[in-house]
N, C-alpha and C positions, 0 to 999 in steps of 0.2 A: 672531468666536469665537476664544478663546485668544489674545488680542491679544499681539503681540510674539513669538509662537511660530511659527516657519516650518518648521524641520526636526525631525521627530519620529522617533525610532529605537525600534523594538520588539525587546526581547530575548525570544525565544520567540514570534516573530510568527505561527507556524503553529497555535497553539492557536486553537480556534474563536472564542472571545470576543475574543482579540487580533486575529485576522485580520479579523473584521467591524468592529472598532473602527478598524483601519488603513484599511480601505476607506472607512468613514464619513469619516475625517479627510482622506483624499486627495480625496474628493468635495467636502469643505469647503474645499479649496484649499491644503492643507498638503503639504509634501514628506515622503513617508513611505518609510522603508527599515527593515530589520531583520535579525535573525539567527535561526537555529534549527538543529537537527540535520538531517542530510541524508536521513533516512528519509522515505519518501513519506507524506504526510498527506492527509486528505480536504479540507483547505483549499488544497492546491497549485493546483488549478484556479481557485479564486476569486482568489487572489493574482495568478496569471499573467493572468487575464482582465482584471484592473484594472491590469496593468503595474506591479505593486509588486515591487521586487527585494529579495532577501535573501541574505546570505552563508550558506554551508552549514556553519558551525561557529561557535564562540564565541571564536575567537582575537582577540587584542587588535589585530592588524593590520587586522582588518575593522571596527573601531570607527571611524566617521568622525571627522575632526578638528573639524568644525563641526556641533554638534548643539545644539538649543535645549531638547530634552526627551527623556529616556529613560524608556520605559514598561516595567514588568515585571509578571509574574504569579507565582503560586506554583510554576509549572513551572520546570524547568532550574535548580534550586537557589535560585530566588528572588533575594534580595539577596546571596546568597553566590556568584552567578554572576561569573566573572572579568571580564566586560565591565562589569557594574554596579559592581564594586569599582574598576575602572580609571576608569569614568565619574565616580564620586564623587571620586576623586583629582584628576581634571581640573577639578572644579568644576561639572560638568553638573548640571542639575536632574533628580532622579529622582522618579518618581511611579508608584504602583500602578495597574493597569488599573481597579480599582474606584474609586479616588479620581478618576481622570481622567474616568470615566464620570459621576461625581457632578457634576463641574464643567460638563461638557457639557450635562447635563440642565437646568441653571439658565437656559440660553439660550432655552428653549422655553416657550410660553404654557400648554400643558396637557401634563402629564407622566403617563404611565400605565406602571406597573411590574407585571409578571406574575411572581408568586412561587409557590412550592410545590415540594415535593420530587420530584413526578412530574407530567409533562404541561405544564410551563411553556413548553417549546420549541414544542410544537404550538400552544399557546394564543397565545403571543406572535406566532408566524408567522401564525396565522389572523387575529389582530387587525390586524397590519400589512397583510396581503393585502386584507382587507375594506375597510379605510380607503382603500387605494389604489384599489380598484374603486369606492368611493363618491366618488372625486375629491378626497379630503382630502390626498393626497400627504404622508403623515407621514414624518418621519425616524425611523429605528429601528435597533436593534442586538439581534439575537436569537441563539440558541445553535446555529445550524446554518448551513453555508456557503450552501446554496440551499434554497428552498422553491418551491412552485408559481409559475412565471413570474418569480420574483424571487431576488435574492441576499440573504444574511443581514444585510447592513448597508447603509444608504443615508442620504444627506443630501439632503433635498428642501425644497421651498418652503413646505410646510404648517406650521401652528402646533402640531401634535401631535408628541410624542416617545414612542415605544413602546420599552420596554427589558425584557429578560429579567433578573429580579433573582435573583442567585445567593446562596444561603445559605452557600456554602463559605467557608473562611477566606482572608484576604488573602495570607498567606505562612506556612502551617503548616511546622514547629511553632513558628516564632518569633513569628508574629503571627496569632492565631486570631480576630481581629476578623471577624465575618461581612461579606462583601463588600457585601451589600445595606444595611448600616448606613451606607454612604457615599453612599447615594442619597436624594434628597428628592422623591419623586413626589407628585402630587396625588391620583391614584387608584391603588389597589392591588387587583389580582386575586390571590386565593390559592386555588389548586386543591386543596391538601391540605397537611398537615404530617405528617412521618414521620421516623424515625431512619435517616438515610442516610449520615452522615459520622462514623464513630466516631473518626477521626483529628482531628476538630475539636471535636465535642461529646461530653461524658462519657456522656450518656444522653438519652432522649426529652424529659425535663423541661427540660433545658438547651436543647434545640432549640426547644421551645415558647417559652421565655423570649426567645430571639433573635427569633422571629417577633413576639412581643408588642411588643418594643422597636421593631421595624420598623413595626408597625401604628400606633404612637402618633400620635393626632391626624390620621390620614389618612382619606380616604373609602375604605371597604373593600367589596369584592365577594367574598364567601366562599361556598365550597361547603359547605353545612351538613350534607351527607351524611357528611363526613369526621369520624370519631370524635374525632380530636385537635383539630380546629377547634371542635367542639361543647364539648369540655372546657375551652377557654379563652374561650368566647363570653361568659360572664358577666363577664369582666374588661374587656370592651370598651364603649366609649360607643356605645349602640345608635343614636344619632342619625347616626352616621357609617357604619353598617353596612347593606349590602344583601345579602340571602342568596338563593341559588339552589340547586337540587338536586331530587332525586326525592322528598325528604321532604315530608310534609304541612305541616311547619313552615316550609318555605322560602317566602320572600316571592314569589319567582318559581319556581313549581313546574314541573318537567319532567313532561309527561303523555304517555301512550300512545307510548312509544318503540317503533319497529319497525326492526329491523336485518335486512337481506337482502343479496343479492348485489350490489345497486346502491348500497348505502350505508346511511344511517340517517335516518329521519324521526321527528319528534317535535313536540310542541306545548309552548309556554311560557305559563303562565297570565298573562293580562293583556297579552300581546304578540302571539302568533300562532303559525302553523304554519311549520315549517322542514324542509328536507331538505339533508343534507350528504353529500359523497362520502367520508366517513370511517366507520370501523367500531368498534363496541364502546361500552359504557356510559361508559367513561372519556372517550372522545372526544365523546360527546353532552354530557357535563358540561362539557368544555372549550369546546365550541361555545356552550353556554348562557351561560357567563360572558362571552364576547365579545358575544353578542347583547344581554344585559342591560346591559352597559356602553354599547354603541352606542345602545340604547333611552334610557338616562339622558342621553346626549349629545344627544338630540333627533332621531335618525334614525328614519324610519318603518319599520314591519315589512316592507313589500314591498320597500323599498330594500335592507334588510339581507338578506332572503332571496335576492334576485337577486345581490347582491355575494358572498355567502358560499358559494353553491351549487357553484361550480366549483373550490374549493380542494381539491387532490388530496393534500395532505400535505407533509411536510418530508423532507429527506434523512435516511436511517437511522431513520425512524419508520414502521414497517409499509410500507416502501418496496419495491415490486415490482421485482426485479432480472432475472427471467427467467421465461418461460412456454413450455412445450412441451406442446401439446395441453391436457390437463386437469391437468397437474402444474405447481406454482408454486414459485418461490423468492423469499422476502422477506428483507429485512434490517431489523433493529430494534435500537435503541440500548439497549433495556431491560437494566438492570444491577442492579436492586433487585427483591426478591421481589414487591413490589406491582406493579411495571411488568411483570414477567414474567407474572404471573397475568392482568393486564389484557389483554396481547397474546394470550395463549393463548385466553382467553375470547372476545376479539373475532374471532380466527381461527375458532373453533368456531361462532360466530354467523353468520359470513359463509360458511363452508364446512361446512355441516351434514353430519354423517355421514362426514367425511373424516379420514384419519390426519394428525396434526400431529407433525412431526419438528423438534426444536429442537437446533441446534448452539450450545452455550453456552460462552462464555469468561468465567469469573468475573473481576471487576475489583477489584483490591486485596486483599491478605491480611487487612487489618483488617476490611473489610466482610464478607468471606467468614466470618471467625471469629465476628463478633458476630451475624451473621444466618444462621448455619449451618442451624438447624432450619427457618427460613422458606424458605431456598433449596431444601432437600431436599423440602419439601412442595409448593412451587409448581412446581418443575421436573418433578416426577413427574406433573403434570397433563397433560403432553404424552404422546403415544403412545410416543415414544422421545425421550430427551434424551441427546445425545452431549456429554460434558464434556471440554473441553480444559484444559490446565494454567492456573493462575491468572496473569492478566496483571497484573504488579506496577506500582505507582506508583513513580516515581523519588523520591517523598517518604517512602517507607517502607523500612526495612531488612528484607530478606527473612529474615535470620537471627533476627529478633525474633519470628517467628511459626512455630509448629509446626502448620501447617494445609495440607492439599492437597485436591484434588477427591475423593480417596478418602473423606474425612470426610463429604462431602455424601452419598455413596452408602451409607456404613456405617450411618448413622442412619435410613435409609429401609427400609421393608419391601417396597417395590416393586422389580420386576425390570426396569423400563424405563429406569433410569439407567445409562449405560455410560460408563466413563472411558477416555481414551486419552492416551498419553504425548505424542503428536505428531499433526500434521495427516495425515501419511502413513498411520498406522494408522487414523485416523478415516475417511478417504476410502475406504480398502479395505473397511471395514465398511459404510459407507454404500451402496456399490455393490451389496452383497449384500442389504441391508435394504430399499432403496428400491423402491416399487411405483408403477405408473402411478396418477395421481390424488392422490398425496401432496402435502401442503403443508409446505414446508421453510422454516425460519427460521435464518439466522445471527443470533446475538443476543449482545450485550455491548458494553461501552464500549472494548474493546481493538481488536486488529487482525483480529478474526475476519471482518469484512466483506470482507477481501481474498480470501476463498475463493470469491467469487461465480463467477469464470470456470470454475474446475475443477469446481465443483458443477453448473454449467450443462451442462458436458460430460457429467457422469454422467447428468443428467436426459435429455439429448438422445440419448446413445448407450447408456444402460443400464449403463455401467461407466466406471470411471476407466481410464486407459491403462496401468496396471500389468499385466504379464503374466508368466507363468512358462514356462520352457523355450522360449525364443525363439531361432530360428536367425537369426544376424546377417548372413547371406549377402547379402541385398539392401541392407543398410545400409553395407557395406564396399566401397570402390572396388577392392580387390584380389580381391573375390569369393571369399572362403574361407568354408567352412562351420564355424561355431563356435556353440555353444549358450550362451545367457545363462541362468543359474539364475533370476534375476529381472530384468525389463526394464521400463523406463519411458520413454516418449516424452515428454520434458518440454517442454511448450509455453509455460509461463509461468515467471516469476521464482520464484514461490512453489513450483512443482513442483521446481525444482532445489534450493532451500533446504531444503524439507521432505524430499526424498530424501536429501540429505546428512545431515540431523539423524537421520533414521531409521537410516541406515547406522552412524552413530556410536553411537546408543543400543543397537542390536542387535548391535554389533561385527561388522558385515558388511563385507567388502572392497567397494570401490566403484571403478567405472571409468566415466569420462565420455568421450564422443567427439561430434564434430559432424557434419561432412560425410562422415566415414568414410575420408577420405584421410589420408596420412601415418601410417598405423597398419597393422601387420602382426601378426595374431593367430595364434600357432602352437599354441595349446591346443585341445583338443577341446571344453572347456567352461570358461566363466568363472564361478566360484562367487562369490556375493554379488550385488550390485546393479549392473546396467549401465544407464547413463543416455544416451539419445540426445538430444542438445541440439537441440531444435527451437524454442527461444525466439527468436522473430523480431519485433523491434520497433525502430523508429528515430524519434527525436524531435529537434527543434532545441532546444538549451539556451540559446544566445545568438547574436546576429547583429549585425555592424557593417557598415560599407561595405567593409571589407577582408576579413573572414573570417566563417565560420559555425562554431559549435561544435555538434557532433552527438553524441548519446548513442545508441550502437548496441548491441543485445543480442548476447550471445556466440554465439547460434545462427544469427545472420544470415548467409546465404550470401555469401561474398566476391564472387563473380561478380555477384550482384544488387546488392550495395552499390556496386561499381565503376560499374555502368551507371547507377544512380540518381544518384551524385555527379557523374559526368561530364555527364549530362543537365542537372543543375542548375548546372553551371559551378563545381564545387568541386574544387580540385586537391589531390592527396595520394596517391591510390590508382591513378592511371591506368596507371602502369608495371607494376602487378600484374595487368593484364588476362590472364585465362586461369588465374589461381591458383585451385586447387580449395579446398574446405573452408569453414570458417566463421570468423567474426571472433575468437571465443574461441581457437581453435587457432592462427590466424595471429599473435595477440598472444603467447600462451604459448610458441609455438615461435620467435617473432621471425622470421617469414618474410621472405625476402630476394629481390631481383631485382638482376641485375648490369649491366644496360645501360640507364641508368646505375645505379650501386650505390644501392639504396634499400631501406629496411626498412619493412615494413607498420606498424611501431610508431613511425615517425618523427614522426607528427603526434599521437601520443597525449598527452593532458594528464593525465588521471587515469582510474581505473577502480574498479569495485566488484567485490569478491571475496567468495567464501564460504570462510572459513577452516576449519581442521580441528576446530573446536568447533561448526560450523554457524552461525557468526555472520557477518553481512554487514559488510564494512568497506570504507572508501574509501581508496585509495592513490594517490599521485602516480606519475608516470612513473619517477622515480628509484628507487622501491621495486623495480622489476622487474630492475634490474641487467642490462640487455640486453647480450648479446654474440652472436657468431655462433651461430645455431641454439640460442640459449639465453635463458631468463629464469629468475628466481628460483623461478618456479612449478614448474619441474622438480624442485626440491628440496623446496619447501614442500608440494607436492601440493594447492595451493589451486585453486579454480575461478574462472574469470572469469565474472561475471554480465553486466556491461555495461562498455563502454569509451567514453570521451569523447574525440573527436578535434577538433582545430582545423584547418579546411579553408580554404585561401586561395581567394578568388574569382578565376576566370579564364575566358577565352572557351571555351565548350563545344567549339567546333570545333577549337581548339588541343589541348584535352585528348583529343578523339577521335583525332586524328592520332597523338599520343604512344602512346595505348593500342593502336592498330592496329599500330604499329611493333613494340611489345613483344610483342603477340600473334602477329604473323607470325614473329618470331624464335623464339618458343616452338614454333610449328608446324614450323618448319624443323629445329629441333634436338632436339625432344622428341617421343616418341610420343603420339598423341592417339587417343581413341576406343577405348581398350583397358582391360583390367582390370589396374590397377597402383596402387600406393600412393604414387607419385611418386618423387622422387630418394631412393634407399634408404640410401646411405651419405653421411656428412659429407665435405666436401672437406677436404684436408689443410691444414696451416698454411703460412704463407710460409716459416718457418724450415725445415719439412720439405721444401718445394719446392726451396729452395736446396741443402739437404743432398743430396737425390736428384738434383739437376741436371736437373729436368724442366721443360718450358715452361709448366706450368699447375698450379694447385692442385686441379684437377678430379678427384674420385674416379672419375668415368666414364673419364677418360683412363687412369688406372692399371689399371682393370678391363679396358679395351680392350687395353692393351699387355701385359696378363697373358694375353691370348688367350681372353678369356671372352665376347666378343660372340657372341651366338647360342647360347651354351652352354645345354643343356636338361637338366632333371631332371623326368621325368614331364610334367605339363602346364605346368610353370613354365620360362621361358627368359629369358635376358638379351637385352634389346632390341638389335637391330642398328643402330638409329638413335642411341641414347644408352645406353651400357653401364651407367649408374647406375640403370636402370629394370629391375625384375624384373616380368615379365608373366605373367599367368595365362591360359592358353588357354581355361579354362572349368571344368575339374574337378580343379584342383590340390589335392593332399592335404597335410596339415600336415607329414607326414614328408618330402615332396618339397620343401616350402618351407624346412624346417630344413636339409636337405642342400644346397640351392643357395646358401643364405646362407653356410653353413660352407665350401663349396667356393670361393666367390668370395674370402672372407677368407683362406683358406689359400693360394690361388694368388697373390694380391697380396702376401702376406707373403713367400712363397717368392721372388718376383721382385724386390720392392723392400725387403723387410725391415721393412715397416710394417704395423701392425694397423689395419684399417679399423674405424671406429666408426659404428654405425647412426644415421642421421638420423631415420628413422621411429621411432615408438614400437613396440617389439616386446613383445608380451604373451604 
């Protein structure tokens, strides 16, 4: 296969079709690498499972020097991508994903393509699944990373090749050639024809013509129930056409469909009775197409029924994500009015008498504009539809369209369509609307599926974790009483990003903290939004014989991380044993230990931040401009989301000894088990030390020599063990804290002529 081609590089490897093709080619014995943006995609797990590596940007330095073929798609600027331009200069062969798929197909004895504007992913997955269960072991490439028991692309020993045939353009707007025109199948299933891509086709008629050209001189299996298929039927060679459907005119008619909580059962005339674990009339039609094709291929009815019955569906197709008692959360890729309507109808058939709540994210401005009326009508068929802002395609210019989700609502007479500017607002409303027994869908082709964890939390606890008028006493290590006007305990990446966006849009002040150490709040109340960072996640990014790269979330407790890395034999944090707080704070404040001098950020490679426009960006270590108790984040006010560290492999026992030495020194020199925010003031500079002729740069030394050890104001006092610690006996008041801070600074200035600067964040 592809003789002479060894190393294949995919530009935009994380697109579903590209990722599955990459997996297929690796299984066929090729070396496969690629590039893509760093944002999390649903294909990340698929690529990692198959040990396919990719660079996380499109820089030219990441384009390998020895490549036999570069594959591209319409995503990431298509042929205008910098890596493709450079590849062409170097003389590498370039090929579109569609053209490569066409070449691969020619290698197989019987080629089956599944086309249609809706349902082709479920149908192609079902056909590949059933052929596998029948022992045919087909090769296949479908439009989803995973489906029941299988991944979305595979190269196997069988003679069949199953492919999802996409009607989208090869490289819009430069090349509008339909991708499926590059395929040459023997059999074609067409589930339906519809107007779905206004950025490729001018109108429905042009879409029909594209399908007619694809159909030319092929054996066709058509759903005759579809209005648009019926309208072109007279143009086809009837000798090549087999029809199926609920219609009396279908050659293979679907009879007596029954849809219940267990799935769908039906009969196909001339073949037999069947039961599937899918729901809705559209899925019955999809299954019928597979059954008819297999029947024509010579498989017996009982064999097909046994093989097809256990198919549970594909990722993002009516996929159950969570259940708590009688309340369900599903995710569905539906992004066209026809698909939305089919999903809602299937849900009503399965869950009779229950409320259907849809959280919908429109995909592309062009589709929303051209199908505005249809979107409004179908979305209103749910009991509630929560509308998020339109998820734009990188291939369209937002400025060319004057369309928002408001327009979907404005043309509807129904009151069940609700528009939200951001996820934060939506979830706040959802927690008020949700009732036990509701059926919830995240729906759309964008990033809406990422809300599953926080929605599951609302289902489980009856509310999101946003609260009003919260006393932060128990969250702060200094144990002071302060009220947050709005408070969110952010447990996920999405929580933090959404909260940041909400604060920007509502022009609310925002304050984020992690473990509650290294902060002293002197106000009675913090107005705006306070975020407690409880985002705890740790993953291995890369590993060699010498080191391991780990991605650690910003809310990860430093003490826990140190224990975990020591146990695994990873060096880099052991001298920070006993350091309070979280990873985000330790990076932002550039936490330091002096025996030996080591900074928490020493092993940092890169990090992910949320900027002041609510955008996630990746930055290298250089960006932080680390200095003593300083990083650039103090000035930019950006938030750390995740940090990636390179950890050297060492003997765990050696690391434990280092950590114990550091911890014991902390215990001997610093107070423990008390209410304190840590070292309160920054140490002085070397120049100041020399000028003052003192033996150390320690701020604690200056405070001690100023006679402040043990100094008390109300319930606050200066530690007798380490004078740079202000301790709260238990009921310290803000006025007392302000006075003891002022008194310390005044006494030190009086004795040494120097102004102490706070190390902790004083709010």
